[in-house]
Residue, then its C-alpha position, 0 to 999 in steps of 0.5 A: m063137425g060131429r053129431l055130439n058137438g057141444k056135449k061133454v062126457a066124463f069118464l071115471i077111472a082108477d087103478m085097474t080100470h079095464d083098458e078097452e072099456y075105457s078107450f073104446p067108448k072114449y075115442w068113439l064119443a070123441w070122434e062123434g064130437a063130444k068133449v071127453v074128460t077123464i077124471g081120476l082119483s089122481k092124475q096117473h093110473i095103471s090100467r088093468f093090463n098095465r098101461s098108463l092112464t092119465a086123468d085130465l083132472t082129479i075127482s076133487d076138481a070135477k063138478a057134475d054141472d059141467y057134464d052131460a054124461v058120465v061113463i064108468p068103465g069096468g075092470f077092477g077100477p070101480d072097486r077103488l072108485r066106489a070107496n071114494k066119497e067124492v066119486i059117490k057124491f059126483v055120481r049122485e049129483m049126476m043122477g039127481k040132475g037127470k044126466i046120463i050115467a053109463a056103466i059097464c062090467h064092474g062099473p055098476q059097483v059104483l052105482i050100488s055104493a051111490n045107492i041109486i039102483k033100487d028098483r032100476k033095471l040094469t045089467c053088469v058082469e055076471q060076477i056082481a049080479i048078486d050085488v045088484i040084486n041085493a042092492g034092490g036093482n032089477y038085474l037083466n042078463e042083456p047086452v045093454v039095459i036102458d032105464g031112463n038116464l041109466i045105461t048099463s052093459r055087461h062086458p067088452e063084447d057089448l062095447p059097440a051096443f053100449t057106446t051106440s046107446i050112449i050116443e043115442a041118449l046124448l042125441k035126445 
């Protein structure tokens, strides 16, 4: 039995989701015992590095009440996710319920579109730092930033610290 037995974690994906930012935390959380559910805009996606990604269900079938946390990997998938009203609703509901929201790299673009980062501390890939600042977020250039239920990270090099932070938050 893993430390995260009984915990359920959603991963939001779209075409161009970054392979490693999706697979590294997904498999580590599953290894720790969490039930990991991949939620996509559709059932099939092509990753940033041209690999096939299969969603367990589509966003239209996802309910925030069913999950303890949501992870938003980076790459260019978040640009597609942020344009989907059901994704935005799901993320807002997760935030409203105080559930863990973890985003890495370009993932905070979804948080910006969900309008949930004002006055929150977070990090992201450097290219979208200005977007975080313009949306009222307090950008910090650190490997991982935790602000309440919000966990953010910059890029693949930070994946061990990012995933460890998600695990620690789920254990609280």
